[in-house]
C-alpha positions as CSV (number, residue, x, y, z in Angstrom):
1,X,52.6,-99.2,132.4
2,X,53.9,-101.2,129.5
3,X,50.5,-102.9,129.2
4,X,48.7,-99.5,129.1
5,X,51.0,-98.3,126.3
6,X,50.4,-101.5,124.2
7,X,46.6,-101.2,124.7
8,X,46.6,-97.5,123.8
9,X,48.6,-98.2,120.7
10,X,46.4,-101.0,119.7
11,X,43.2,-98.9,120.2
12,X,44.6,-96.1,118.1
13,X,45.5,-98.5,115.3
14,X,42.1,-100.2,115.4
15,X,40.3,-96.8,115.2
16,X,42.5,-95.6,112.3
17,X,41.8,-98.8,110.3
18,X,38.1,-98.8,110.9
19,X,35.9,-98.0,107.8
20,X,34.3,-94.5,107.8
21,X,30.6,-94.5,108.6
22,X,28.4,-95.2,105.6
23,X,26.1,-92.3,106.6
24,X,28.4,-90.0,104.6
25,X,27.8,-92.0,101.4
26,X,25.6,-90.0,99.0
27,X,22.3,-91.4,97.8
28,X,22.9,-93.1,94.4
29,X,21.8,-91.4,91.2
30,X,18.7,-93.1,89.9
31,X,18.6,-92.0,86.3
32,X,20.3,-93.2,83.1
33,X,20.1,-89.7,81.7
34,X,21.7,-86.3,82.5
35,X,19.7,-84.4,85.1
36,X,20.0,-81.2,83.0
37,X,19.9,-82.1,79.3
38,X,18.1,-85.5,79.6
39,X,20.7,-86.9,77.2
40,X,21.7,-90.5,77.8
41,X,24.7,-90.7,80.1
42,X,27.9,-91.9,78.4
43,X,27.0,-90.5,74.9
44,X,29.3,-87.6,75.4
45,X,32.1,-89.4,77.1
46,X,32.4,-90.2,80.8
47,X,29.6,-88.5,82.8
48,X,30.5,-85.6,85.2
49,X,29.7,-86.8,88.7
50,X,29.5,-84.8,92.0
51,X,27.5,-84.8,95.2
52,X,24.9,-82.1,96.0
53,X,23.4,-82.1,99.5
54,X,24.0,-85.8,100.0
55,X,22.7,-86.8,96.6
56,X,25.0,-88.2,93.8
57,X,24.4,-86.2,90.6
58,X,25.5,-87.3,87.1
59,X,25.6,-84.9,84.2
60,X,26.4,-85.8,80.6
61,X,29.2,-83.2,80.6
62,X,30.7,-80.5,82.9
63,X,29.1,-77.9,80.7
64,X,25.7,-78.7,82.3
65,X,27.1,-77.9,85.8
66,X,26.4,-74.1,85.3
67,X,22.8,-74.7,84.5
68,X,22.4,-77.2,87.5
69,X,23.9,-74.7,89.9
70,X,21.6,-71.9,88.7
71,X,18.5,-73.9,89.7
72,X,19.3,-77.1,91.6
73,X,15.7,-77.6,92.8
74,X,14.4,-77.8,89.3
75,X,16.8,-80.6,88.4
76,X,16.6,-82.4,91.7
77,X,12.8,-82.7,91.2
78,X,13.5,-85.1,88.3
79,X,15.2,-87.5,90.7
80,X,12.2,-87.5,93.1
81,X,9.8,-88.4,90.3
82,X,11.6,-91.7,89.7
């Protein structure tokens, strides 16, 4: 019984310390410019980053988020052309 308890504890510990599957990682953002404004990233401070449907998105500022959310397909098409 003691052996079973030790093995169960060890199994739980190993599962908890295992890295999370990389399938959840978003696809990296391929551009050096904002998906909305086409401004070079970093010219307005740190880019605003988020994930949309498994794709990392970088915008020059949080203000561009409203435009992105209004028509994501329009801006995602820029990523596919690169």
